[in-house]
N, CA, C and O of each residue as an XYZ file, in Angstrom:
916
protein
N     104.128    156.941    325.006
C     105.468    156.686    324.512
C     105.574    155.166    324.354
O     105.090    154.454    325.234
N     106.149    154.652    323.341
C     106.043    153.004    323.015
C     106.814    152.326    324.406
O     107.484    153.131    325.054
N     106.778    151.275    324.779
C     107.194    150.876    325.764
C     108.515    150.476    325.744
O     109.274    150.428    326.712
N     108.800    150.138    324.380
C     110.262    149.801    324.331
C     111.045    150.951    324.308
O     112.208    150.696    324.621
N     110.820    152.239    324.029
C     111.560    153.519    324.027
C     111.468    153.872    325.668
O     112.457    154.372    326.204
N     110.381    153.628    326.370
C     110.340    153.874    327.673
C     111.383    153.068    328.338
O     112.120    153.609    329.162
N     111.505    151.811    328.043
C     112.586    150.940    328.685
C     114.187    151.220    328.299
O     115.110    150.925    329.059
N     114.348    151.797    327.082
C     115.707    152.012    326.739
C     115.974    153.607    327.325
O     117.096    154.064    327.543
N     114.979    154.176    327.484
C     115.328    155.585    327.886
C     115.564    155.537    329.519
O     116.222    156.434    330.046
N     115.005    154.462    330.303
C     115.117    154.284    331.525
C     116.563    153.793    331.749
O     117.078    153.925    332.859
N     117.132    153.314    330.873
C     118.640    152.638    330.960
C     119.624    153.644    330.855
O     120.700    153.639    331.453
N     119.113    154.729    329.870
C     119.973    155.677    329.580
C     119.305    156.987    329.530
O     119.222    157.540    328.433
N     118.865    157.502    330.480
C     118.135    158.984    330.448
C     118.889    160.265    329.850
O     120.106    160.219    329.668
N     118.322    161.129    329.621
C     118.821    162.392    329.024
C     118.281    163.533    329.968
O     117.075    163.732    330.116
N     119.131    164.168    330.512
C     118.837    165.232    331.585
C     119.630    166.426    331.263
O     120.683    166.399    330.626
N     118.991    167.609    331.801
C     119.525    168.984    331.421
C     120.266    169.407    332.607
O     119.739    169.306    333.715
N     121.369    169.844    332.472
C     122.299    170.343    333.420
C     121.803    171.825    334.012
O     121.867    172.857    333.343
N     121.350    171.760    335.243
C     120.876    172.988    335.908
C     121.822    174.254    335.624
O     123.032    174.052    335.517
N     121.365    175.408    335.512
C     122.176    176.523    335.386
C     122.609    177.184    336.791
O     123.612    177.876    336.965
N     121.692    176.845    337.715
C     121.848    177.294    339.142
C     121.790    176.230    340.145
O     122.191    176.593    341.251
N     121.383    174.957    340.055
C     121.240    174.141    340.903
C     122.318    173.134    340.531
O     123.161    173.444    339.689
N     122.330    171.700    341.242
C     123.322    170.661    340.896
C     122.325    169.280    340.274
O     121.163    169.057    340.613
N     122.954    168.658    339.518
C     122.396    167.704    338.902
C     122.083    166.600    340.099
O     122.908    166.365    340.982
N     120.662    165.887    340.010
C     120.701    164.690    340.954
C     121.637    163.570    341.155
O     122.265    163.261    340.143
N     121.841    162.993    342.058
C     122.633    161.793    342.040
C     122.170    160.855    341.206
O     120.986    160.846    340.870
N     122.969    160.035    340.816
C     122.432    158.766    339.844
C     123.151    157.286    340.686
O     124.099    157.203    341.467
N     122.398    156.436    340.227
C     122.702    155.149    340.700
C     123.658    154.465    339.472
O     123.779    155.036    338.388
N     124.164    153.481    339.703
C     125.057    152.823    338.579
C     124.263    152.762    337.439
O     123.061    152.502    337.487
N     125.008    153.037    336.198
C     124.571    153.164    334.978
C     125.107    154.076    334.220
O     126.292    154.333    334.433
N     124.375    154.826    333.115
C     124.789    155.896    332.500
C     123.679    156.684    332.050
O     122.615    156.132    331.767
N     123.877    158.307    331.932
C     122.823    159.262    331.367
C     123.610    160.081    330.669
O     124.802    160.288    330.896
N     122.847    160.632    329.675
C     123.378    161.889    328.697
C     123.147    163.028    329.363
O     122.108    163.093    330.020
N     123.987    164.072    329.341
C     123.762    165.130    329.998
C     123.742    166.391    328.704
O     124.648    166.480    327.875
N     122.602    167.254    328.734
C     122.764    168.293    327.869
C     123.154    169.775    328.606
O     122.453    170.252    329.498
N     124.318    170.391    328.118
C     124.827    171.484    328.755
C     124.903    172.710    327.825
O     124.595    172.607    326.638
N     125.310    173.851    328.361
C     125.212    174.719    327.471
C     126.675    174.764    326.880
O     126.934    175.718    326.146
N     127.566    173.915    327.103
C     128.980    173.671    326.690
C     129.101    172.268    325.915
O     130.175    171.855    325.478
N     127.831    171.553    325.789
C     128.047    170.500    324.965
C     127.237    169.458    325.464
O     126.393    169.636    326.342
N     127.516    168.173    324.825
C     126.664    167.033    325.140
C     127.413    165.968    325.827
O     128.313    165.384    325.223
N     127.107    165.663    327.062
C     128.017    164.615    327.711
C     127.481    163.422    328.021
O     126.301    163.246    327.716
N     128.124    162.492    328.600
C     127.729    161.265    329.013
C     128.370    160.898    330.289
O     129.601    160.909    330.272
N     127.768    160.564    331.428
C     128.143    160.345    332.828
C     127.851    158.432    332.908
O     126.848    157.758    332.676
N     129.180    158.085    333.320
C     129.006    156.603    333.784
C     129.311    156.476    335.111
O     130.209    157.150    335.616
N     128.583    155.587    335.807
C     128.860    155.376    337.079
C     128.743    153.865    337.772
O     127.732    153.168    337.863
N     129.927    153.614    338.173
C     129.945    152.257    338.637
C     130.431    152.186    340.114
O     130.616    153.231    340.739
N     130.634    151.004    340.660
C     131.163    150.883    342.142
C     132.381    151.540    341.908
O     132.737    152.344    342.769
N     133.015    151.386    341.035
C     134.468    151.835    341.010
C     134.887    153.178    340.308
O     136.042    153.603    340.314
N     133.841    153.785    339.713
C     134.122    154.753    338.534
C     133.037    155.736    338.662
O     131.973    155.293    339.093
N     133.113    157.192    338.322
C     132.537    158.348    338.313
C     133.261    158.855    337.143
O     134.360    159.391    337.281
N     132.638    158.697    335.865
C     133.188    159.460    334.648
C     132.136    160.412    333.975
O     130.972    160.069    333.767
N     132.634    161.587    333.670
C     131.857    162.441    332.688
C     132.578    162.844    331.369
O     133.423    163.738    331.397
N     132.279    162.246    330.297
C     132.984    162.438    329.049
C     132.204    163.443    327.957
O     130.985    163.294    327.871
N     132.736    164.285    327.261
C     132.107    165.068    326.440
C     131.949    164.031    325.258
O     132.859    163.240    325.005
N     130.803    164.056    324.562
C     130.242    163.540    323.206
C     130.646    164.637    322.303
O     131.581    164.377    321.546
N     130.107    165.844    322.235
C     130.422    166.800    321.215
C     130.089    168.191    321.752
O     129.294    168.174    322.692
N     130.455    169.203    321.422
C     130.322    170.653    321.922
C     129.077    171.140    320.966
O     128.746    170.767    319.840
N     128.475    172.190    321.919
C     127.410    172.737    321.252
C     127.920    173.833    320.305
O     129.002    174.402    320.446
N     126.905    174.106    319.183
C     127.500    175.173    318.444
C     127.741    176.438    318.748
O     126.814    176.881    319.426
N     128.621    177.265    318.537
C     128.979    178.431    319.228
C     127.983    179.464    318.938
O     127.600    179.710    317.794
N     127.526    180.127    320.101
C     126.465    181.216    319.936
C     125.023    180.847    320.011
O     124.090    181.644    319.911
N     124.908    179.264    320.242
C     123.471    178.733    320.618
C     123.343    179.003    322.230
O     124.041    178.520    323.121
N     122.304    179.870    322.335
C     122.280    180.237    323.931
C     121.184    179.100    324.448
O     119.984    179.306    324.267
N     121.537    178.191    324.939
C     120.843    177.199    325.635
C     120.801    177.311    327.090
O     121.853    177.331    327.731
N     119.721    177.382    327.626
C     119.415    177.683    328.815
C     119.942    176.602    330.161
O     119.195    176.205    331.055
N     121.085    176.344    330.051
C     121.344    175.234    330.870
C     122.855    175.823    331.411
O     123.404    176.868    331.062
N     123.272    174.939    332.245
C     124.647    175.222    333.037
C     125.884    174.537    332.437
O     125.778    173.714    331.528
N     126.923    174.859    332.910
C     128.083    174.133    332.259
C     128.407    172.843    333.017
O     128.046    172.670    334.181
N     129.190    171.831    332.219
C     129.361    170.627    332.760
C     131.128    170.418    332.285
O     131.625    170.660    331.185
N     131.736    169.949    333.397
C     132.963    169.686    333.252
C     133.681    168.308    333.096
O     133.392    167.559    334.029
N     134.280    167.924    332.455
C     134.738    166.158    332.119
C     135.546    165.957    333.467
O     136.193    166.840    334.030
N     135.409    164.725    333.863
C     136.000    164.212    334.915
C     136.005    162.611    335.095
O     135.135    161.878    334.624
N     137.018    162.216    335.781
C     137.226    160.991    336.029
C     137.641    160.753    337.460
O     138.622    161.328    337.933
N     136.940    159.953    338.116
C     137.463    159.611    339.640
C     136.955    157.801    339.787
O     135.996    157.100    339.463
N     138.155    157.665    340.416
C     138.076    156.036    340.728
C     137.844    155.987    342.177
O     138.486    156.773    342.874
N     136.994    155.152    342.744
C     136.816    154.811    344.131
C     138.077    154.386    344.824
O     138.239    154.712    346.000
N     139.067    153.617    344.127
C     140.133    153.140    344.684
C     141.296    153.957    344.569
O     142.418    153.473    344.717
N     141.043    155.569    344.230
C     141.898    156.464    344.200
C     142.987    156.146    342.849
O     142.497    155.788    341.778
N     144.433    156.302    342.996
C     145.136    156.031    341.866
C     145.457    154.376    341.678
O     145.129    153.562    342.542
N     146.103    154.023    340.499
C     146.301    152.676    340.479
C     147.536    152.388    341.471
O     148.427    153.221    341.633
N     147.516    151.065    342.162
C     148.430    150.929    342.967
C     149.741    150.433    342.304
O     149.681    149.515    341.486
N     150.910    151.001    342.625
C     152.003    150.838    341.844
C     152.456    149.526    342.298
O     152.976    148.828    341.428
N     152.376    149.081    343.379
C     152.929    147.490    343.801
C     151.975    146.320    343.302
O     152.367    145.154    343.245
N     150.743    146.705    342.959
C     150.047    145.685    341.978
C     150.535    145.798    340.752
O     150.832    144.766    340.149
N     150.708    147.030    340.163
C     151.307    147.044    338.710
C     152.756    146.403    338.549
O     153.126    145.805    337.539
N     153.384    146.577    339.488
C     154.905    145.843    339.428
C     154.659    144.406    339.871
O     155.548    143.622    339.539
N     153.675    143.924    340.526
C     153.446    142.487    340.713
C     153.088    141.853    339.255
O     153.618    140.818    338.853
N     152.295    142.466    338.640
C     151.948    142.120    337.267
C     152.987    142.115    336.189
O     153.008    141.172    335.398
N     153.925    143.178    336.088
C     154.926    143.343    335.595
C     155.842    141.941    335.588
O     156.312    141.472    334.552
N     156.005    141.394    336.814
C     156.998    140.393    337.216
C     156.514    139.189    336.737
O     157.263    138.317    336.298
N     155.125    139.067    336.800
C     154.319    137.918    336.323
C     154.487    137.694    334.954
O     154.598    136.568    334.470
N     154.512    138.921    334.203
C     154.750    138.986    332.806
C     156.088    138.809    332.262
O     156.230    138.497    331.080
N     157.206    139.010    333.139
C     158.536    138.585    332.997
C     158.662    136.992    332.790
O     159.226    136.387    331.879
N     157.957    136.488    333.930
C     158.136    135.165    333.926
C     157.634    134.379    332.723
O     158.084    133.295    332.349
N     156.669    135.050    332.181
C     155.827    134.444    330.951
C     156.720    134.445    329.661
O     156.528    133.698    328.702
N     157.691    135.352    329.754
C     158.739    135.689    328.364
C     159.000    134.383    327.802
O     158.897    133.353    328.469
N     159.358    134.413    326.512
C     158.581    135.406    325.573
C     157.437    135.577    325.280
O     157.144    136.468    324.483
N     156.663    134.922    325.739
C     155.120    134.878    325.651
C     154.432    136.021    325.982
O     155.058    136.832    326.664
N     153.159    136.325    325.634
C     152.475    137.547    326.194
C     151.716    136.707    327.555
O     151.654    135.484    327.682
N     151.237    137.625    328.397
C     150.543    137.321    329.560
C     149.353    138.400    329.915
O     149.309    139.558    329.500
N     148.506    137.829    330.680
C     147.213    138.649    330.850
C     146.947    138.463    332.234
O     147.187    137.447    332.886
N     146.307    139.785    332.731
C     145.570    139.507    334.338
C     144.628    140.704    334.521
O     144.216    141.281    333.516
N     144.313    141.056    335.585
C     143.181    142.011    335.854
C     143.554    142.569    337.485
O     144.205    141.968    338.341
N     143.017    143.685    337.560
C     142.726    144.300    338.887
C     141.445    144.170    339.210
O     140.580    144.611    338.453
N     141.164    143.606    340.269
C     139.588    143.408    340.498
C     139.178    144.150    341.809
O     139.822    144.127    342.858
N     137.682    144.993    341.524
C     137.447    145.829    342.420
C     136.602    145.027    343.401
O     135.850    144.177    342.925
N     136.641    145.190    344.606
C     135.657    144.726    345.646
C     134.874    146.069    346.318
O     135.391    147.045    346.861
N     133.449    145.771    346.088
C     132.711    146.718    346.880
C     132.836    146.860    348.446
O     132.802    147.909    349.089
N     132.992    145.548    348.927
C     133.192    145.332    350.395
C     134.313    146.121    350.914
O     134.146    146.911    351.843
N     135.498    145.932    350.326
C     136.983    146.539    350.901
C     137.281    147.855    350.093
O     138.246    148.546    350.418
N     136.523    148.187    349.119
C     136.670    149.512    348.205
C     138.163    149.323    347.671
O     138.776    150.381    347.524
N     138.821    148.193    347.370
C     140.033    148.098    346.981
C     140.195    147.178    345.885
O     139.218    146.558    345.462
N     141.480    147.017    345.328
C     141.960    146.272    344.338
C     142.525    144.881    344.553
O     143.238    144.861    345.556
N     142.450    143.900    344.034
C     143.477    142.708    344.108
C     143.766    142.540    342.792
O     143.068    142.896    341.843
N     145.248    141.758    342.753
C     145.557    141.554    341.267
C     145.394    139.831    341.144
O     145.679    139.027    342.033
N     144.972    139.586    340.080
C     144.608    138.228    339.532
C     145.351    138.051    338.331
O     145.437    139.047    337.613
N     146.010    136.811    337.882
C     146.385    136.459    336.703
C     145.468    135.551    336.003
O     144.988    134.566    336.563
N     145.236    135.846    334.871
C     144.193    135.054    334.030
C     144.932    133.793    333.457
O     146.106    133.824    333.087
N     144.201    132.779    333.422
C     144.398    131.571    333.030
C     144.543    131.637    331.276
O     143.566    131.924    330.584
N     145.868    131.338    330.697
C     146.063    131.398    329.165
C     145.551    130.131    328.591
O     145.967    129.011    328.891
N     144.767    130.358    327.879
C     144.141    128.999    326.992
C     145.188    128.738    325.587
O     145.319    127.625    325.078
N     145.790    129.809    325.155
C     146.854    129.885    324.237
C     147.702    130.971    324.230
O     147.156    132.073    324.171
N     148.968    130.924    324.278
C     149.732    132.205    324.256
C     150.962    132.024    323.680
O     151.486    130.911    323.713
N     151.566    133.075    323.092
C     152.635    133.090    322.074
C     153.258    134.395    321.959
O     152.540    135.360    322.220
N     154.560    134.621    321.589
C     155.163    135.951    321.680
C     154.262    137.096    321.110
O     154.593    138.271    321.269
N     153.029    136.718    320.391
C     152.268    137.771    319.854
C     150.988    137.936    320.054
O     150.306    138.820    319.536
N     150.578    137.021    320.878
C     149.152    136.817    321.090
C     148.930    136.156    322.456
O     149.765    135.377    322.916
N     147.851    136.457    323.071
C     147.488    135.627    324.384
C     145.848    135.637    324.442
O     145.088    136.595    324.296
N     145.534    134.175    324.719
C     144.033    134.106    324.662
C     143.872    133.508    326.293
O     144.632    132.655    326.751
N     142.894    134.043    326.953
C     142.708    133.689    328.382
C     141.345    133.714    328.837
O     140.427    134.177    328.160
N     141.209    133.211    330.000
C     139.950    133.048    330.685
C     140.227    133.838    331.937
O     141.361    133.838    332.416
N     139.124    134.590    332.551
C     139.109    135.103    333.836
C     138.802    134.076    335.115
O     137.855    133.289    335.107
N     139.703    134.200    336.160
C     139.161    133.173    337.179
C     137.740    133.772    337.635
O     137.308    134.819    337.152
N     137.077    133.057    338.563
C     135.790    133.172    339.022
C     135.892    134.503    339.965
O     136.917    134.736    340.605
N     135.075    135.116    339.990
C     134.967    136.497    341.013
C     133.676    136.033    341.775
O     132.753    135.312    341.397
N     133.939    136.779    343.160
C     132.662    136.892    344.157
C     131.768    137.778    343.688
O     131.915    138.561    342.750
N     130.585    137.577    344.568
C     129.535    138.612    344.031
C     129.766    140.068    344.130
O     129.228    140.862    343.358
N     130.588    140.426    345.108
C     130.974    141.833    345.274
C     131.995    142.362    344.278
O     132.367    143.529    344.403
N     132.470    141.617    343.317
C     133.764    141.884    342.746
C     133.326    142.399    341.151
O     132.176    142.264    340.730
N     134.311    142.939    340.435
C     134.173    143.366    339.280
C     135.653    143.633    338.732
O     136.555    144.122    339.412
N     135.764    143.220    337.348
C     137.038    143.623    336.804
C     137.167    145.197    336.728
O     136.322    145.851    336.115
N     138.296    145.823    337.395
C     138.047    147.244    336.855
C     139.478    147.736    335.920
O     139.549    148.721    335.185
N     140.429    146.843    336.172
C     141.502    147.227    335.187
C     141.899    145.794    334.463
O     142.012    144.790    335.167
N     142.095    145.733    333.117
C     142.339    144.710    332.282
C     143.830    144.886    331.864
O     144.222    145.895    331.278
N     144.518    143.993    332.151
C     145.970    144.106    331.853
C     146.490    142.976    331.042
O     146.162    141.810    331.262
N     147.412    143.387    329.980
C     148.163    142.227    329.167
C     149.487    142.773    328.844
O     149.686    143.985    328.936
N     150.495    141.875    328.435
C     151.783    142.330    327.962
C     152.073    141.976    326.449
O     151.580    141.058    325.794
N     152.962    142.898    326.064
C     153.448    142.390    324.798
C     154.988    141.745    324.644
O     155.747    141.787    323.675
N     155.128    141.254    325.699
C     156.711    140.559    325.734
C     157.671    141.662    325.465
O     157.694    142.793    325.952
N     158.554    141.041    324.486
C     159.598    142.083    324.078
C     159.276    143.018    323.356
O     160.159    143.848    323.142
N     157.965    143.229    322.742
C     157.669    144.083    321.772
C     157.207    145.357    322.402
O     156.989    145.339    323.614
N     157.060    146.276    321.839
C     156.425    147.805    322.186
C     154.979    147.638    322.607
O     154.257    146.773    322.114
N     154.603    148.447    323.484
C     153.161    148.517    323.911
C     152.246    149.313    323.053
O     152.567    150.484    322.845
N     151.064    148.814    322.481
C     150.372    149.570    321.568
C     149.125    148.827    321.658
O     149.000    147.738    322.218
N     147.918    149.695    320.884
C     146.569    149.047    320.881
C     146.441    148.509    319.664
O     146.384    149.208    318.652
N     146.371    146.894    319.649
C     146.205    146.291    318.400
C     144.841    146.482    317.882
O     144.073    147.181    318.543
N     144.448    145.952    316.795
C     143.035    145.674    316.366
C     142.247    144.635    317.074
O     141.026    144.597    317.227
N     143.228    143.727    317.514
C     142.343    142.764    318.615
C     142.010    143.357    319.703
O     140.910    143.037    320.153
N     142.858    144.439    320.508
C     142.615    145.059    321.445
C     141.471    145.975    321.350
O     140.677    146.043    322.288
N     141.323    146.699    320.266
C     140.139    147.484    319.922
C     138.880    146.607    320.042
O     137.907    146.991    320.690
N     138.914    145.542    319.469
C     137.679    144.740    319.413
C     137.480    144.257    320.731
O     136.352    144.341    321.217
N     138.350    143.796    321.335
C     138.072    143.108    322.911
C     137.843    144.127    323.983
O     137.381    143.784    325.071
N     138.143    145.335    323.719
C     137.868    146.338    324.716
C     136.515    147.017    324.665
O     136.302    148.165    324.274
N     135.551    146.057    325.160
C     134.213    146.914    325.201
C     133.770    147.049    326.639
O     134.503    146.768    327.587
N     132.802    147.396    326.726
C     132.006    147.894    327.862
C     132.872    149.010    328.687
O     133.398    149.912    328.035
N     133.020    148.971    329.999
C     133.810    149.944    330.653
C     134.724    149.680    331.632
O     134.372    149.308    332.752
N     135.883    149.840    331.311
C     136.967    149.439    332.293
C     138.315    150.341    331.894
O     138.412    151.202    331.020
N     139.226    149.899    332.743
C     140.570    150.631    332.363
C     141.476    149.514    331.624
O     141.543    148.361    332.050
N     142.066    149.898    330.646
C     142.975    148.702    330.227
C     144.376    149.241    329.911
O     144.698    150.346    329.475
N     145.275    147.970    330.307
C     146.625    148.733    330.315
C     147.548    147.544    329.435
O     147.345    146.331    329.480
N     148.406    148.110    328.787
C     149.423    146.924    327.935
C     150.927    147.424    328.491
O     151.246    148.576    328.785
N     151.716    146.271    328.544
C     153.077    146.601    328.683
C     153.861    146.008    327.825
O     153.479    144.891    327.477
N     155.047    146.478    327.270
C     155.936    145.807    326.643
C     157.584    146.319    327.087
O     157.805    147.066    328.041
N     158.482    145.839    326.328
C     159.771    145.973    326.547
C     160.038    145.404    328.019
O     160.727    145.983    328.858
N     159.467    144.333    328.179
C     159.896    143.568    329.716
C     160.874    143.129    329.959
O     161.195    142.747    331.084
N     161.756    143.070    328.699
C     163.213    142.711    329.159
C     164.116    143.786    329.685
O     165.257    143.590    330.105
N     163.537    144.871    329.627
C     164.120    146.137    330.124
C     163.878    146.385    331.475
O     162.774    146.054    331.908
N     164.822    146.987    332.359
C     164.611    147.412    333.847
C     163.399    147.971    333.922
O     162.646    147.427    334.729
N     162.911    149.028    333.242
C     161.783    149.863    333.288
C     161.057    149.465    331.969
O     161.447    149.857    330.869
N     160.100    148.754    332.132
C     158.979    148.377    330.880
C     158.443    149.721    330.296
O     158.649    150.851    330.739
N     157.760    149.377    329.279
C     157.005    150.693    328.554
C     155.529    150.318    328.792
O     155.176    149.152    328.965
N     154.584    151.497    328.792
C     153.222    150.983    329.181
C     152.241    152.136    328.311
O     152.529    153.280    327.959
N     151.261    151.528    328.162
C     149.979    152.438    327.745
C     148.796    152.113    328.644
O     148.553    150.969    329.027
N     148.099    153.146    328.948
C     146.799    152.957    329.727
C     145.509    153.744    329.028
O     145.688    154.783    328.394
N     144.440    153.262    329.171
C     143.411    154.006    328.487
C     141.912    153.705    329.442
O     141.738    152.682    330.103
N     141.136    154.594    329.355
C     139.631    154.138    329.856
C     138.809    153.897    328.810
O     138.626    154.699    327.894
N     138.229    152.672    328.914
C     137.244    152.196    327.751
C     136.059    152.697    328.371
O     135.757    152.570    329.558
N     135.255    153.416    327.257
C     133.926    153.666    327.845
C     132.788    153.296    326.649
O     132.319    154.107    325.850
N     132.516    152.073    326.726
C     131.559    151.693    325.615
C     132.055    152.038    324.143
O     131.151    152.443    323.412
N     133.151    151.966    323.644
C     133.531    152.348    322.328
C     134.259    153.512    322.369
O     134.887    153.713    321.329
N     134.399    154.448    323.327
C     135.076    155.345    323.337
C     136.652    155.233    324.203
O     136.658    154.452    325.155
N     137.507    155.725    324.001
C     138.961    155.476    324.343
C     139.525    156.989    325.228
O     139.465    158.077    324.655
N     139.980    156.881    326.452
C     140.378    158.119    326.832
C     141.776    157.830    327.450
O     141.895    157.058    328.401
N     142.762    158.431    326.916
C     144.314    158.043    327.311
C     144.431    158.336    328.990
O     143.825    159.282    329.493
N     145.195    157.504    329.715
C     145.254    157.762    331.162
C     146.775    157.779    331.416
O     147.570    157.157    330.710
N     147.068    158.418    332.309
C     148.542    158.484    332.729
C     149.068    157.293    333.588
O     148.202    156.759    334.279
N     150.092    156.875    333.657
C     150.405    155.566    334.416
C     151.880    155.893    335.121
O     152.518    156.908    334.842
N     152.264    155.033    335.939
C     153.430    155.458    336.587
C     154.833    155.726    336.163
O     155.790    156.163    336.804
N     154.684    155.267    334.627
C     156.142    155.526    334.247
C     156.123    156.528    333.046
O     157.067    156.630    332.263
N     155.149    157.146    332.978
C     154.742    158.295    331.691
C     155.970    159.181    331.683
O     156.688    159.341    330.696
N     156.139    159.709    332.797
C     157.093    160.971    332.927
C     158.520    160.468    332.307
O     159.208    161.135    331.533
N     158.846    159.106    332.817
C     160.086    158.664    332.563
C     160.396    158.312    331.265
O     161.483    158.360    330.689
N     159.059    157.871    330.779
C     159.188    157.586    329.172
C     159.135    158.871    328.366
O     159.948    158.866    327.442
N     158.416    159.946    328.463
C     158.617    161.165    328.024
C     160.246    161.697    327.899
O     160.827    161.942    326.842
N     160.811    161.804    329.276
C     161.985    162.115    329.238
C     163.177    161.186    328.343
O     164.199    161.710    327.899
N     162.871    159.849    328.188
C     163.604    158.846    327.610
C     163.202    159.332    325.918
O     164.102    159.310    325.079
N     161.999    159.696    325.589
C     161.670    159.770    324.263
C     162.465    161.344    323.709
O     163.053    161.432    322.631
N     162.353    162.225    324.471
C     162.909    163.555    324.352
C     164.336    163.354    324.257
O     164.884    164.015    323.375
N     165.109    162.559    324.992
C     166.572    162.479    324.863
C     166.982    161.690    323.571
O     168.062    161.900    323.019
N     166.056    160.757    323.106
C     166.204    159.867    322.029
C     166.038    160.980    320.938
O     166.791    160.970    319.964
N     165.122    161.888    321.070
C     164.913    162.625    319.787
C     166.056    163.856    319.617
O     166.391    164.244    318.498
N     166.655    164.463    320.951
C     167.659    165.085    320.797
C     168.886    164.217    320.114
O     169.438    164.645    319.100
N     169.188    163.264    320.585
C     170.352    162.389    320.125
C     170.156    162.454    318.457
O     170.939    162.999    317.678
N     169.092    161.858    318.159
C     168.684    161.895    316.723
C     168.942    163.154    315.776
O     169.479    163.175    314.669
N     168.432    164.146    316.496
C     168.672    165.489    315.764
C     169.862    165.990    315.800
O     170.192    166.833    314.966
N     170.817    165.512    316.884
C     172.376    165.995    316.944
C     173.022    164.965    315.796
O     173.988    165.358    315.143
N     172.555    163.855    315.607
C     173.379    162.891    314.579
C     172.927    163.494    313.283
O     173.833    163.833    312.522
N     171.748    163.682    312.910
C     171.277    164.310    311.513
C     172.036    165.459    311.492
O     172.659    165.445    310.431
N     172.309    166.482    312.151
C     173.082    167.727    312.150
C     174.433    167.541    311.596
O     174.909    168.202    310.673
N     175.132    166.387    312.369
C     176.345    166.168    312.311
C     176.497    165.393    310.746
O     177.525    165.548    310.087
N     175.577    164.718    310.351
C     175.517    164.089    308.944
C     175.416    165.088    308.010
O     176.136    165.091    307.011
N     174.548    165.989    308.244
C     174.265    167.155    307.367
C     175.560    168.015    307.163
O     175.981    168.303    306.043
N     176.153    168.397    308.321
C     177.360    169.120    308.172
C     178.547    168.403    307.505
O     179.255    169.073    306.754
N     178.819    167.158    307.699
C     179.765    166.083    307.046
C     179.364    166.298    305.438
O     180.248    166.460    304.597
N     178.035    166.284    305.114
C     177.696    166.083    303.742
C     177.985    167.545    302.903
O     178.299    167.549    301.712
N     177.841    168.661    303.639
C     177.985    169.962    303.181
C     179.506    170.107    303.013
O     179.870    170.678    301.985
N     180.479    169.662    303.895
C     181.980    169.706    303.656
C     182.384    169.071    302.519
O     183.282    169.540    301.819
N     181.668    167.784    302.191
C     182.055    166.987    301.101
C     181.957    167.601    299.822
O     182.844    167.586    298.969
N     180.685    168.217    299.710
C     180.450    169.110    298.452
C     180.892    170.482    298.593
O     180.452    171.309    297.794
N     181.527    170.762    299.302
C     182.232    172.245    299.468
C     183.409    172.235    298.483
O     184.136    173.223    298.380
């Protein structure tokens, strides 16, 4: 084998999922897993163990491998609501401009801490920033930024900036009592939507707005039909 190929494959090996046994443990890094139900990629970091399917196998292809299930597990458990709320408060102080911060994971404590990023340029529609210095046992696990008074969404800039492996969160409508948010897991160019603390409330609000809009449309249609009668 070409030494260059050997080096590349050592950084991202391909393994087959045993039909009867277990996959060997892996160190931090990534590997591709071939299974009877598809091709998967596994990412392992100090704070993350994630298995994501890349593609399904053609139906009826009898590969002699076992099944693999997608999963996402964080060493720190769920995102701490107190840190999220602390970031939102910092974002409100920056209004009407955008703000940025991060939840930093420590191997020593196996926990997260909030750091605010130094804005080199900020406005109501953009924030450029630099991260503060981290210790040797720390890494950014969650990248956070706000959209000020606007709605949360993933902009083209976000898609260009969201590289590597991390959780990304964006907050909007900070002038409301309860802001809106979107979270996703960034996996080297792939994105996986993640739930957040206010997702259920946002869904209920959306359903209520949709029901009100439907009711208004029915009333307008009814009035229109009466006028034509």
